TORKOL-4160 file (C-alpha; in steps of 0.2 Angstrom, whole numbers, padded with zeros to 4 digits, m for minus):
458
<pt num="1" X="m0321" Y="m0118" Z="m0160"/>
<pt num="2" X="m0329" Y="m0101" Z="m0156"/>
<pt num="3" X="m0345" Y="m0093" Z="m0149"/>
<pt num="4" X="m0358" Y="m0102" Z="m0139"/>
<pt num="5" X="m0350" Y="m0119" Z="m0143"/>
<pt num="6" X="m0335" Y="m0114" Z="m0134"/>
<pt num="7" X="m0344" Y="m0108" Z="m0119"/>
<pt num="8" X="m0354" Y="m0124" Z="m0118"/>
<pt num="9" X="m0338" Y="m0134" Z="m0120"/>
<pt num="10" X="m0330" Y="m0124" Z="m0106"/>
<pt num="11" X="m0345" Y="m0126" Z="m0094"/>
<pt num="12" X="m0345" Y="m0145" Z="m0098"/>
<pt num="13" X="m0327" Y="m0146" Z="m0094"/>
<pt num="14" X="m0330" Y="m0137" Z="m0077"/>
<pt num="15" X="m0344" Y="m0149" Z="m0073"/>
<pt num="16" X="m0333" Y="m0164" Z="m0078"/>
<pt num="17" X="m0319" Y="m0158" Z="m0067"/>
<pt num="18" X="m0331" Y="m0156" Z="m0052"/>
<pt num="19" X="m0339" Y="m0173" Z="m0055"/>
<pt num="20" X="m0321" Y="m0181" Z="m0056"/>
<pt num="21" X="m0316" Y="m0173" Z="m0040"/>
<pt num="22" X="m0331" Y="m0175" Z="m0030"/>
<pt num="23" X="m0340" Y="m0190" Z="m0037"/>
<pt num="24" X="m0327" Y="m0201" Z="m0044"/>
<pt num="25" X="m0314" Y="m0196" Z="m0030"/>
<pt num="26" X="m0300" Y="m0193" Z="m0043"/>
<pt num="27" X="m0286" Y="m0182" Z="m0035"/>
<pt num="28" X="m0289" Y="m0163" Z="m0040"/>
<pt num="29" X="m0272" Y="m0163" Z="m0048"/>
<pt num="30" X="m0276" Y="m0177" Z="m0060"/>
<pt num="31" X="m0294" Y="m0170" Z="m0063"/>
<pt num="32" X="m0288" Y="m0153" Z="m0067"/>
<pt num="33" X="m0274" Y="m0158" Z="m0078"/>
<pt num="34" X="m0285" Y="m0171" Z="m0087"/>
<pt num="35" X="m0299" Y="m0159" Z="m0090"/>
<pt num="36" X="m0286" Y="m0146" Z="m0096"/>
<pt num="37" X="m0279" Y="m0158" Z="m0109"/>
<pt num="38" X="m0297" Y="m0163" Z="m0115"/>
<pt num="39" X="m0303" Y="m0145" Z="m0116"/>
<pt num="40" X="m0287" Y="m0141" Z="m0126"/>
<pt num="41" X="m0291" Y="m0155" Z="m0139"/>
<pt num="42" X="m0309" Y="m0152" Z="m0140"/>
<pt num="43" X="m0308" Y="m0133" Z="m0141"/>
<pt num="44" X="m0296" Y="m0135" Z="m0156"/>
<pt num="45" X="m0279" Y="m0129" Z="m0150"/>
<pt num="46" X="m0267" Y="m0136" Z="m0162"/>
<pt num="47" X="m0260" Y="m0153" Z="m0156"/>
<pt num="48" X="m0242" Y="m0147" Z="m0158"/>
<pt num="49" X="m0245" Y="m0132" Z="m0147"/>
<pt num="50" X="m0254" Y="m0141" Z="m0133"/>
<pt num="51" X="m0238" Y="m0148" Z="m0124"/>
<pt num="52" X="m0230" Y="m0131" Z="m0123"/>
<pt num="53" X="m0247" Y="m0123" Z="m0117"/>
<pt num="54" X="m0248" Y="m0135" Z="m0103"/>
<pt num="55" X="m0230" Y="m0133" Z="m0098"/>
<pt num="56" X="m0232" Y="m0114" Z="m0099"/>
<pt num="57" X="m0246" Y="m0114" Z="m0087"/>
<pt num="58" X="m0238" Y="m0126" Z="m0075"/>
<pt num="59" X="m0221" Y="m0118" Z="m0074"/>
<pt num="60" X="m0228" Y="m0100" Z="m0071"/>
<pt num="61" X="m0233" Y="m0105" Z="m0054"/>
<pt num="62" X="m0215" Y="m0111" Z="m0049"/>
<pt num="63" X="m0208" Y="m0095" Z="m0055"/>
<pt num="64" X="m0220" Y="m0084" Z="m0046"/>
<pt num="65" X="m0227" Y="m0090" Z="m0030"/>
<pt num="66" X="m0220" Y="m0108" Z="m0027"/>
<pt num="67" X="m0207" Y="m0102" Z="m0014"/>
<pt num="68" X="m0219" Y="m0090" Z="m0006"/>
<pt num="69" X="m0231" Y="m0104" Z="m0002"/>
<pt num="70" X="m0218" Y="m0115" Z="0005"/>
<pt num="71" X="m0211" Y="m0101" Z="0016"/>
<pt num="72" X="m0228" Y="m0097" Z="0023"/>
<pt num="73" X="m0232" Y="m0115" Z="0026"/>
<pt num="74" X="m0215" Y="m0117" Z="0035"/>
<pt num="75" X="m0218" Y="m0102" Z="0047"/>
<pt num="76" X="m0235" Y="m0110" Z="0051"/>
<pt num="77" X="m0227" Y="m0127" Z="0055"/>
<pt num="78" X="m0214" Y="m0119" Z="0066"/>
<pt num="79" X="m0228" Y="m0109" Z="0076"/>
<pt num="80" X="m0238" Y="m0125" Z="0077"/>
<pt num="81" X="m0224" Y="m0137" Z="0083"/>
<pt num="82" X="m0216" Y="m0125" Z="0096"/>
<pt num="83" X="m0232" Y="m0120" Z="0105"/>
<pt num="84" X="m0231" Y="m0102" Z="0098"/>
<pt num="85" X="m0249" Y="m0104" Z="0091"/>
<pt num="86" X="m0254" Y="m0109" Z="0109"/>
<pt num="87" X="m0245" Y="m0094" Z="0116"/>
<pt num="88" X="m0254" Y="m0082" Z="0103"/>
<pt num="89" X="m0271" Y="m0089" Z="0108"/>
<pt num="90" X="m0267" Y="m0087" Z="0127"/>
<pt num="91" X="m0262" Y="m0069" Z="0124"/>
<pt num="92" X="m0277" Y="m0064" Z="0114"/>
<pt num="93" X="m0288" Y="m0072" Z="0128"/>
<pt num="94" X="m0280" Y="m0061" Z="0141"/>
<pt num="95" X="m0283" Y="m0046" Z="0131"/>
<pt num="96" X="m0301" Y="m0049" Z="0127"/>
<pt num="97" X="m0305" Y="m0058" Z="0143"/>
<pt num="98" X="m0317" Y="m0071" Z="0148"/>
<pt num="99" X="m0332" Y="m0059" Z="0149"/>
<pt num="100" X="m0333" Y="m0060" Z="0130"/>
<pt num="101" X="m0329" Y="m0078" Z="0126"/>
<pt num="102" X="m0336" Y="m0080" Z="0109"/>
<pt num="103" X="m0327" Y="m0064" Z="0103"/>
<pt num="104" X="m0311" Y="m0071" Z="0111"/>
<pt num="105" X="m0313" Y="m0087" Z="0102"/>
<pt num="106" X="m0316" Y="m0078" Z="0086"/>
<pt num="107" X="m0300" Y="m0067" Z="0088"/>
<pt num="108" X="m0290" Y="m0082" Z="0093"/>
<pt num="109" X="m0295" Y="m0092" Z="0078"/>
<pt num="110" X="m0293" Y="m0077" Z="0067"/>
<pt num="111" X="m0275" Y="m0074" Z="0073"/>
<pt num="112" X="m0269" Y="m0092" Z="0073"/>
<pt num="113" X="m0276" Y="m0097" Z="0056"/>
<pt num="114" X="m0266" Y="m0083" Z="0047"/>
<pt num="115" X="m0250" Y="m0094" Z="0047"/>
<pt num="116" X="m0259" Y="m0111" Z="0051"/>
<pt num="117" X="m0271" Y="m0121" Z="0042"/>
<pt num="118" X="m0289" Y="m0120" Z="0049"/>
<pt num="119" X="m0290" Y="m0139" Z="0052"/>
<pt num="120" X="m0274" Y="m0139" Z="0062"/>
<pt num="121" X="m0278" Y="m0122" Z="0070"/>
<pt num="122" X="m0294" Y="m0129" Z="0077"/>
<pt num="123" X="m0286" Y="m0145" Z="0084"/>
<pt num="124" X="m0272" Y="m0133" Z="0092"/>
<pt num="125" X="m0284" Y="m0121" Z="0100"/>
<pt num="126" X="m0298" Y="m0134" Z="0105"/>
<pt num="127" X="m0292" Y="m0137" Z="0123"/>
<pt num="128" X="m0292" Y="m0118" Z="0126"/>
<pt num="129" X="m0310" Y="m0118" Z="0119"/>
<pt num="130" X="m0315" Y="m0132" Z="0131"/>
<pt num="131" X="m0307" Y="m0123" Z="0146"/>
<pt num="132" X="m0315" Y="m0107" Z="0142"/>
<pt num="133" X="m0332" Y="m0116" Z="0141"/>
<pt num="134" X="m0330" Y="m0122" Z="0158"/>
<pt num="135" X="m0323" Y="m0106" Z="0165"/>
<pt num="136" X="m0337" Y="m0095" Z="0158"/>
<pt num="137" X="m0351" Y="m0108" Z="0158"/>
<pt num="138" X="m0357" Y="m0103" Z="0141"/>
<pt num="139" X="m0363" Y="m0115" Z="0127"/>
<pt num="140" X="m0349" Y="m0126" Z="0121"/>
<pt num="141" X="m0357" Y="m0126" Z="0104"/>
<pt num="142" X="m0356" Y="m0107" Z="0102"/>
<pt num="143" X="m0338" Y="m0107" Z="0106"/>
<pt num="144" X="m0335" Y="m0121" Z="0094"/>
<pt num="145" X="m0343" Y="m0111" Z="0080"/>
<pt num="146" X="m0335" Y="m0095" Z="0085"/>
<pt num="147" X="m0318" Y="m0103" Z="0084"/>
<pt num="148" X="m0322" Y="m0111" Z="0068"/>
<pt num="149" X="m0328" Y="m0094" Z="0060"/>
<pt num="150" X="m0312" Y="m0085" Z="0066"/>
<pt num="151" X="m0301" Y="m0099" Z="0059"/>
<pt num="152" X="m0310" Y="m0100" Z="0042"/>
<pt num="153" X="m0311" Y="m0081" Z="0039"/>
<pt num="154" X="m0292" Y="m0079" Z="0039"/>
<pt num="155" X="m0290" Y="m0095" Z="0031"/>
<pt num="156" X="m0298" Y="m0089" Z="0015"/>
<pt num="157" X="m0294" Y="m0071" Z="0015"/>
<pt num="158" X="m0277" Y="m0067" Z="0023"/>
<pt num="159" X="m0260" Y="m0072" Z="0016"/>
<pt num="160" X="m0248" Y="m0080" Z="0020"/>
<pt num="161" X="m0261" Y="m0094" Z="0021"/>
<pt num="162" X="m0258" Y="m0103" Z="0005"/>
<pt num="163" X="m0275" Y="m0101" Z="m0004"/>
<pt num="164" X="m0276" Y="m0082" Z="m0003"/>
<pt num="165" X="m0257" Y="m0080" Z="m0006"/>
<pt num="166" X="m0258" Y="m0091" Z="m0022"/>
<pt num="167" X="m0274" Y="m0082" Z="m0028"/>
<pt num="168" X="m0265" Y="m0065" Z="m0026"/>
<pt num="169" X="m0250" Y="m0071" Z="m0036"/>
<pt num="170" X="m0261" Y="m0078" Z="m0050"/>
<pt num="171" X="m0270" Y="m0062" Z="m0051"/>
<pt num="172" X="m0254" Y="m0052" Z="m0052"/>
<pt num="173" X="m0253" Y="m0046" Z="m0035"/>
<pt num="174" X="m0238" Y="m0055" Z="m0029"/>
<pt num="175" X="m0229" Y="m0038" Z="m0027"/>
<pt num="176" X="m0244" Y="m0030" Z="m0017"/>
<pt num="177" X="m0247" Y="m0043" Z="m0004"/>
<pt num="178" X="m0249" Y="m0030" Z="0009"/>
<pt num="179" X="m0264" Y="m0023" Z="0000"/>
<pt num="180" X="m0271" Y="m0041" Z="0000"/>
<pt num="181" X="m0268" Y="m0043" Z="0018"/>
<pt num="182" X="m0276" Y="m0027" Z="0023"/>
<pt num="183" X="m0291" Y="m0030" Z="0012"/>
<pt num="184" X="m0292" Y="m0048" Z="0019"/>
<pt num="185" X="m0292" Y="m0041" Z="0037"/>
<pt num="186" X="m0306" Y="m0028" Z="0032"/>
<pt num="187" X="m0317" Y="m0041" Z="0023"/>
<pt num="188" X="m0316" Y="m0054" Z="0037"/>
<pt num="189" X="m0325" Y="m0041" Z="0048"/>
<pt num="190" X="m0341" Y="m0044" Z="0037"/>
<pt num="191" X="m0339" Y="m0063" Z="0038"/>
<pt num="192" X="m0336" Y="m0063" Z="0057"/>
<pt num="193" X="m0350" Y="m0051" Z="0061"/>
<pt num="194" X="m0362" Y="m0062" Z="0051"/>
<pt num="195" X="m0355" Y="m0077" Z="0060"/>
<pt num="196" X="m0357" Y="m0068" Z="0077"/>
<pt num="197" X="m0375" Y="m0064" Z="0074"/>
<pt num="198" X="m0379" Y="m0082" Z="0068"/>
<pt num="199" X="m0370" Y="m0090" Z="0083"/>
<pt num="200" X="m0381" Y="m0079" Z="0095"/>
<pt num="201" X="m0396" Y="m0086" Z="0086"/>
<pt num="202" X="m0392" Y="m0104" Z="0084"/>
<pt num="203" X="m0384" Y="m0106" Z="0101"/>
<pt num="204" X="m0401" Y="m0105" Z="0109"/>
<pt num="205" X="m0408" Y="m0119" Z="0098"/>
<pt num="206" X="m0394" Y="m0132" Z="0096"/>
<pt num="207" X="m0384" Y="m0140" Z="0109"/>
<pt num="208" X="m0368" Y="m0151" Z="0107"/>
<pt num="209" X="m0366" Y="m0167" Z="0116"/>
<pt num="210" X="m0350" Y="m0162" Z="0123"/>
<pt num="211" X="m0349" Y="m0164" Z="0142"/>
<pt num="212" X="m0331" Y="m0163" Z="0149"/>
<pt num="213" X="m0328" Y="m0159" Z="0167"/>
<pt num="214" X="m0318" Y="m0144" Z="0172"/>
<pt num="215" X="m0305" Y="m0156" Z="0180"/>
<pt num="216" X="m0303" Y="m0166" Z="0164"/>
<pt num="217" X="m0303" Y="m0150" Z="0153"/>
<pt num="218" X="m0289" Y="m0142" Z="0163"/>
<pt num="219" X="m0279" Y="m0158" Z="0163"/>
<pt num="220" X="m0281" Y="m0159" Z="0144"/>
<pt num="221" X="m0275" Y="m0141" Z="0142"/>
<pt num="222" X="m0261" Y="m0143" Z="0155"/>
<pt num="223" X="m0256" Y="m0159" Z="0145"/>
<pt num="224" X="m0255" Y="m0150" Z="0129"/>
<pt num="225" X="m0245" Y="m0135" Z="0136"/>
<pt num="226" X="m0233" Y="m0148" Z="0144"/>
<pt num="227" X="m0230" Y="m0157" Z="0128"/>
<pt num="228" X="m0222" Y="m0141" Z="0121"/>
<pt num="229" X="m0210" Y="m0139" Z="0136"/>
<pt num="230" X="m0208" Y="m0121" Z="0139"/>
<pt num="231" X="m0219" Y="m0110" Z="0129"/>
<pt num="232" X="m0210" Y="m0096" Z="0120"/>
<pt num="233" X="m0214" Y="m0078" Z="0124"/>
<pt num="234" X="m0228" Y="m0068" Z="0115"/>
<pt num="235" X="m0215" Y="m0057" Z="0106"/>
<pt num="236" X="m0206" Y="m0072" Z="0099"/>
<pt num="237" X="m0222" Y="m0080" Z="0094"/>
<pt num="238" X="m0229" Y="m0065" Z="0085"/>
<pt num="239" X="m0213" Y="m0059" Z="0077"/>
<pt num="240" X="m0213" Y="m0072" Z="0062"/>
<pt num="241" X="m0230" Y="m0065" Z="0057"/>
<pt num="242" X="m0228" Y="m0047" Z="0061"/>
<pt num="243" X="m0210" Y="m0044" Z="0053"/>
<pt num="244" X="m0216" Y="m0050" Z="0035"/>
<pt num="245" X="m0231" Y="m0038" Z="0036"/>
<pt num="246" X="m0220" Y="m0024" Z="0042"/>
<pt num="247" X="m0207" Y="m0027" Z="0028"/>
<pt num="248" X="m0220" Y="m0028" Z="0014"/>
<pt num="249" X="m0228" Y="m0012" Z="0021"/>
<pt num="250" X="m0211" Y="m0003" Z="0021"/>
<pt num="251" X="m0208" Y="m0009" Z="0003"/>
<pt num="252" X="m0225" Y="m0003" Z="m0003"/>
<pt num="253" X="m0221" Y="0014" Z="0005"/>
<pt num="254" X="m0204" Y="0015" Z="m0002"/>
<pt num="255" X="m0210" Y="0012" Z="m0020"/>
<pt num="256" X="m0220" Y="0028" Z="m0019"/>
<pt num="257" X="m0211" Y="0040" Z="m0008"/>
<pt num="258" X="m0195" Y="0050" Z="m0011"/>
<pt num="259" X="m0180" Y="0041" Z="m0003"/>
<pt num="260" X="m0161" Y="0040" Z="m0007"/>
<pt num="261" X="m0159" Y="0027" Z="m0021"/>
<pt num="262" X="m0149" Y="0015" Z="m0011"/>
<pt num="263" X="m0161" Y="0015" Z="0004"/>
<pt num="264" X="m0176" Y="0013" Z="m0008"/>
<pt num="265" X="m0168" Y="m0001" Z="m0017"/>
<pt num="266" X="m0164" Y="m0011" Z="m0001"/>
<pt num="267" X="m0181" Y="m0007" Z="0007"/>
<pt num="268" X="m0191" Y="m0013" Z="m0009"/>
<pt num="269" X="m0180" Y="m0028" Z="m0009"/>
<pt num="270" X="m0184" Y="m0033" Z="0009"/>
<pt num="271" X="m0202" Y="m0030" Z="0005"/>
<pt num="272" X="m0203" Y="m0043" Z="m0009"/>
<pt num="273" X="m0214" Y="m0057" Z="m0003"/>
<pt num="274" X="m0201" Y="m0070" Z="m0005"/>
<pt num="275" X="m0188" Y="m0060" Z="0005"/>
<pt num="276" X="m0200" Y="m0054" Z="0019"/>
<pt num="277" X="m0207" Y="m0072" Z="0022"/>
<pt num="278" X="m0189" Y="m0078" Z="0022"/>
<pt num="279" X="m0185" Y="m0065" Z="0036"/>
<pt num="280" X="m0201" Y="m0071" Z="0045"/>
<pt num="281" X="m0195" Y="m0089" Z="0044"/>
<pt num="282" X="m0177" Y="m0084" Z="0051"/>
<pt num="283" X="m0186" Y="m0075" Z="0065"/>
<pt num="284" X="m0195" Y="m0092" Z="0069"/>
<pt num="285" X="m0179" Y="m0101" Z="0072"/>
<pt num="286" X="m0177" Y="m0094" Z="0090"/>
<pt num="287" X="m0194" Y="m0103" Z="0093"/>
<pt num="288" X="m0186" Y="m0119" Z="0089"/>
<pt num="289" X="m0171" Y="m0115" Z="0101"/>
<pt num="290" X="m0182" Y="m0110" Z="0116"/>
<pt num="291" X="m0193" Y="m0125" Z="0114"/>
<pt num="292" X="m0179" Y="m0137" Z="0112"/>
<pt num="293" X="m0184" Y="m0142" Z="0094"/>
<pt num="294" X="m0169" Y="m0135" Z="0084"/>
<pt num="295" X="m0164" Y="m0153" Z="0080"/>
<pt num="296" X="m0181" Y="m0156" Z="0073"/>
<pt num="297" X="m0180" Y="m0142" Z="0060"/>
<pt num="298" X="m0176" Y="m0155" Z="0046"/>
<pt num="299" X="m0191" Y="m0166" Z="0050"/>
<pt num="300" X="m0202" Y="m0150" Z="0051"/>
<pt num="301" X="m0196" Y="m0144" Z="0034"/>
<pt num="302" X="m0199" Y="m0161" Z="0027"/>
<pt num="303" X="m0216" Y="m0162" Z="0034"/>
<pt num="304" X="m0220" Y="m0145" Z="0028"/>
<pt num="305" X="m0214" Y="m0149" Z="0010"/>
<pt num="306" X="m0226" Y="m0164" Z="0010"/>
<pt num="307" X="m0240" Y="m0152" Z="0015"/>
<pt num="308" X="m0236" Y="m0138" Z="0004"/>
<pt num="309" X="m0231" Y="m0149" Z="m0011"/>
<pt num="310" X="m0249" Y="m0154" Z="m0015"/>
<pt num="311" X="m0255" Y="m0136" Z="m0014"/>
<pt num="312" X="m0242" Y="m0130" Z="m0026"/>
<pt num="313" X="m0245" Y="m0144" Z="m0038"/>
<pt num="314" X="m0264" Y="m0141" Z="m0038"/>
<pt num="315" X="m0261" Y="m0123" Z="m0040"/>
<pt num="316" X="m0250" Y="m0126" Z="m0055"/>
<pt num="317" X="m0263" Y="m0138" Z="m0062"/>
<pt num="318" X="m0276" Y="m0123" Z="m0060"/>
<pt num="319" X="m0264" Y="m0112" Z="m0069"/>
<pt num="320" X="m0263" Y="m0125" Z="m0083"/>
<pt num="321" X="m0282" Y="m0124" Z="m0085"/>
<pt num="322" X="m0281" Y="m0105" Z="m0085"/>
<pt num="323" X="m0268" Y="m0106" Z="m0099"/>
<pt num="324" X="m0279" Y="m0118" Z="m0110"/>
<pt num="325" X="m0294" Y="m0106" Z="m0108"/>
<pt num="326" X="m0283" Y="m0092" Z="m0114"/>
<pt num="327" X="m0276" Y="m0102" Z="m0129"/>
<pt num="328" X="m0294" Y="m0108" Z="m0133"/>
<pt num="329" X="m0300" Y="m0091" Z="m0137"/>
<pt num="330" X="m0313" Y="m0091" Z="m0122"/>
<pt num="331" X="m0306" Y="m0074" Z="m0116"/>
<pt num="332" X="m0308" Y="m0066" Z="m0133"/>
<pt num="333" X="m0326" Y="m0071" Z="m0134"/>
<pt num="334" X="m0329" Y="m0065" Z="m0116"/>
<pt num="335" X="m0321" Y="m0048" Z="m0121"/>
<pt num="336" X="m0333" Y="m0047" Z="m0136"/>
<pt num="337" X="m0348" Y="m0049" Z="m0124"/>
<pt num="338" X="m0340" Y="m0039" Z="m0110"/>
<pt num="339" X="m0356" Y="m0028" Z="m0109"/>
<pt num="340" X="m0366" Y="m0042" Z="m0104"/>
<pt num="341" X="m0354" Y="m0049" Z="m0091"/>
<pt num="342" X="m0350" Y="m0032" Z="m0083"/>
<pt num="343" X="m0367" Y="m0033" Z="m0074"/>
<pt num="344" X="m0361" Y="m0048" Z="m0065"/>
<pt num="345" X="m0344" Y="m0040" Z="m0061"/>
<pt num="346" X="m0337" Y="m0045" Z="m0044"/>
<pt num="347" X="m0350" Y="m0059" Z="m0041"/>
<pt num="348" X="m0343" Y="m0069" Z="m0056"/>
<pt num="349" X="m0327" Y="m0075" Z="m0046"/>
<pt num="350" X="m0338" Y="m0078" Z="m0031"/>
<pt num="351" X="m0350" Y="m0089" Z="m0040"/>
<pt num="352" X="m0337" Y="m0099" Z="m0048"/>
<pt num="353" X="m0327" Y="m0102" Z="m0032"/>
<pt num="354" X="m0344" Y="m0106" Z="m0022"/>
<pt num="355" X="m0348" Y="m0119" Z="m0035"/>
<pt num="356" X="m0331" Y="m0127" Z="m0034"/>
<pt num="357" X="m0331" Y="m0126" Z="m0015"/>
<pt num="358" X="m0348" Y="m0134" Z="m0013"/>
<pt num="359" X="m0345" Y="m0147" Z="m0026"/>
<pt num="360" X="m0327" Y="m0154" Z="m0020"/>
<pt num="361" X="m0325" Y="m0147" Z="m0002"/>
<pt num="362" X="m0308" Y="m0140" Z="m0003"/>
<pt num="363" X="m0307" Y="m0121" Z="m0001"/>
<pt num="364" X="m0289" Y="m0120" Z="m0007"/>
<pt num="365" X="m0293" Y="m0130" Z="m0023"/>
<pt num="366" X="m0308" Y="m0118" Z="m0025"/>
<pt num="367" X="m0297" Y="m0103" Z="m0023"/>
<pt num="368" X="m0283" Y="m0108" Z="m0034"/>
<pt num="369" X="m0294" Y="m0115" Z="m0048"/>
<pt num="370" X="m0305" Y="m0099" Z="m0049"/>
<pt num="371" X="m0289" Y="m0088" Z="m0048"/>
<pt num="372" X="m0282" Y="m0098" Z="m0063"/>
<pt num="373" X="m0298" Y="m0095" Z="m0073"/>
<pt num="374" X="m0298" Y="m0076" Z="m0068"/>
<pt num="375" X="m0280" Y="m0073" Z="m0074"/>
<pt num="376" X="m0269" Y="m0058" Z="m0071"/>
<pt num="377" X="m0277" Y="m0041" Z="m0069"/>
<pt num="378" X="m0264" Y="m0033" Z="m0080"/>
<pt num="379" X="m0266" Y="m0045" Z="m0095"/>
<pt num="380" X="m0277" Y="m0040" Z="m0109"/>
<pt num="381" X="m0281" Y="m0058" Z="m0112"/>
<pt num="382" X="m0288" Y="m0062" Z="m0095"/>
<pt num="383" X="m0305" Y="m0064" Z="m0088"/>
<pt num="384" X="m0300" Y="m0050" Z="m0076"/>
<pt num="385" X="m0298" Y="m0038" Z="m0090"/>
<pt num="386" X="m0314" Y="m0044" Z="m0098"/>
<pt num="387" X="m0323" Y="m0040" Z="m0082"/>
<pt num="388" X="m0315" Y="m0023" Z="m0081"/>
<pt num="389" X="m0304" Y="m0027" Z="m0066"/>
<pt num="390" X="m0288" Y="m0019" Z="m0071"/>
<pt num="391" X="m0281" Y="m0011" Z="m0056"/>
<pt num="392" X="m0273" Y="m0018" Z="m0040"/>
<pt num="393" X="m0287" Y="m0013" Z="m0029"/>
<pt num="394" X="m0300" Y="m0021" Z="m0040"/>
<pt num="395" X="m0289" Y="m0037" Z="m0041"/>
<pt num="396" X="m0288" Y="m0037" Z="m0022"/>
<pt num="397" X="m0307" Y="m0036" Z="m0022"/>
<pt num="398" X="m0307" Y="m0051" Z="m0034"/>
<pt num="399" X="m0296" Y="m0061" Z="m0022"/>
<pt num="400" X="m0308" Y="m0057" Z="m0008"/>
<pt num="401" X="m0323" Y="m0062" Z="m0019"/>
<pt num="402" X="m0314" Y="m0079" Z="m0023"/>
<pt num="403" X="m0311" Y="m0081" Z="m0004"/>
<pt num="404" X="m0329" Y="m0078" Z="0000"/>
<pt num="405" X="m0335" Y="m0090" Z="m0013"/>
<pt num="406" X="m0322" Y="m0103" Z="m0006"/>
<pt num="407" X="m0331" Y="m0103" Z="0011"/>
<pt num="408" X="m0348" Y="m0106" Z="0004"/>
<pt num="409" X="m0351" Y="m0119" Z="0010"/>
<pt num="410" X="m0343" Y="m0131" Z="0022"/>
<pt num="411" X="m0352" Y="m0147" Z="0022"/>
<pt num="412" X="m0349" Y="m0166" Z="0022"/>
<pt num="413" X="m0336" Y="m0166" Z="0008"/>
<pt num="414" X="m0325" Y="m0154" Z="0018"/>
<pt num="415" X="m0312" Y="m0161" Z="0030"/>
<pt num="416" X="m0314" Y="m0145" Z="0041"/>
<pt num="417" X="m0333" Y="m0149" Z="0043"/>
<pt num="418" X="m0328" Y="m0165" Z="0051"/>
<pt num="419" X="m0314" Y="m0158" Z="0062"/>
<pt num="420" X="m0326" Y="m0145" Z="0069"/>
<pt num="421" X="m0341" Y="m0157" Z="0072"/>
<pt num="422" X="m0330" Y="m0171" Z="0079"/>
<pt num="423" X="m0320" Y="m0160" Z="0090"/>
<pt num="424" X="m0335" Y="m0150" Z="0095"/>
<pt num="425" X="m0346" Y="m0164" Z="0099"/>
<pt num="426" X="m0359" Y="m0159" Z="0086"/>
<pt num="427" X="m0369" Y="m0173" Z="0077"/>
<pt num="428" X="m0368" Y="m0172" Z="0058"/>
<pt num="429" X="m0386" Y="m0167" Z="0057"/>
<pt num="430" X="m0383" Y="m0153" Z="0068"/>
<pt num="431" X="m0367" Y="m0149" Z="0059"/>
<pt num="432" X="m0377" Y="m0144" Z="0044"/>
<pt num="433" X="m0388" Y="m0133" Z="0055"/>
<pt num="434" X="m0373" Y="m0125" Z="0062"/>
<pt num="435" X="m0356" Y="m0126" Z="0053"/>
<pt num="436" X="m0364" Y="m0127" Z="0035"/>
<pt num="437" X="m0377" Y="m0113" Z="0039"/>
<pt num="438" X="m0364" Y="m0102" Z="0047"/>
<pt num="439" X="m0352" Y="m0103" Z="0032"/>
<pt num="440" X="m0366" Y="m0099" Z="0021"/>
<pt num="441" X="m0370" Y="m0083" Z="0031"/>
<pt num="442" X="m0352" Y="m0079" Z="0031"/>
<pt num="443" X="m0350" Y="m0081" Z="0012"/>
<pt num="444" X="m0365" Y="m0071" Z="0008"/>
<pt num="445" X="m0361" Y="m0057" Z="0020"/>
<pt num="446" X="m0343" Y="m0056" Z="0014"/>
<pt num="447" X="m0348" Y="m0055" Z="m0005"/>
<pt num="448" X="m0361" Y="m0041" Z="m0001"/>
<pt num="449" X="m0348" Y="m0032" Z="0009"/>
<pt num="450" X="m0335" Y="m0034" Z="m0005"/>
<pt num="451" X="m0348" Y="m0027" Z="m0018"/>
<pt num="452" X="m0351" Y="m0012" Z="m0007"/>
<pt num="453" X="m0332" Y="m0009" Z="m0006"/>
<pt num="454" X="m0331" Y="m0011" Z="m0025"/>
<pt num="455" X="m0343" Y="0003" Z="m0027"/>
<pt num="456" X="m0332" Y="0014" Z="m0016"/>
<pt num="457" X="m0315" Y="0009" Z="m0020"/>
<pt num="458" X="m0314" Y="0001" Z="m0037"/>
């Protein structure tokens, strides 16, 4: 199958996948694998080649970023279980101060969600938000949205959160994670600026039903802190996040500067994502010791594997779809019409991710599926190559565009929507006016910022 018929088949397969996930409530793994198999058959891939095609796409994830996703999730679980995430939130609050409560909430959320899923992060920090609302007497709704925005921005843009770290690996940036982290921090500024402006506007028009007395709020927060026992120090809390970033940065520098060969080899080795995240995990073990949870390491690991497992398998399923697309000749057709698509450029991955996000709700599924469709930036058979994104910087921008799409928009089919509205005392109707509208503003502002960066950097 070639030409327009192939394009139509591909589009229909994407629609079928979305309907299967969102309408028929079939698990994303089964939906993506099923659609991949059906597309392979309809597109005319030889039947005896289909099993190896599926296996090649599936196994590639385990050889590249599977361990990275597990280690990143494990660090986040330790921070969550030991109270280190709460310590980080308190530390940021002390720096920013209660005079800028919305900004404080954004920064707290932004920091906490780098290693912790945004859903869990909101639940962890919510008592701090309630306490701050009573201390400052500002709108509880604005603090809810500020926390939501901060958590969501780092969730879709900054590794080692599984979504962006998986996208980076699938686009060929597993050795350039520091670039992706730096780009994610930069792009998140566009999203948070838009969110801050929206919050200032909507806070005067919508109110939440939350009405908790200061005494009850303080009791809730004190109860949360007491449940962790002794909170770890700020240094111990930030070290598992900071050390991997430092090691990856040193590895990137060592690869381009003159150093003794033995030193260069060691530094580059330590800067590999698997090794640097393993070092970060080892640095998280003292947190377990301080909090008296060392005996729970087995349970924490087991629970983390249960959480990370579905992400890895869905990511692998997305890679299967990407491999089928390559084998079906879709990329060759796109390359033959690259002049037409070049005008779309960086907006292509954004639109695909936004459609997937809005349709099925999960940002991680939207990120990994879109990344699988885009392929490796260094491969001449990938969508990235067809769109002219063939450098590490352009690939990092593509990861950002995918993340921007994956936040556009959060609504009723997104678990995060219900976490924010339920814990923030916001009705579903007002949730659409606030959380949904805010994520739309964040996504649009982000892709516009990414587009401007692509004109300068790519």
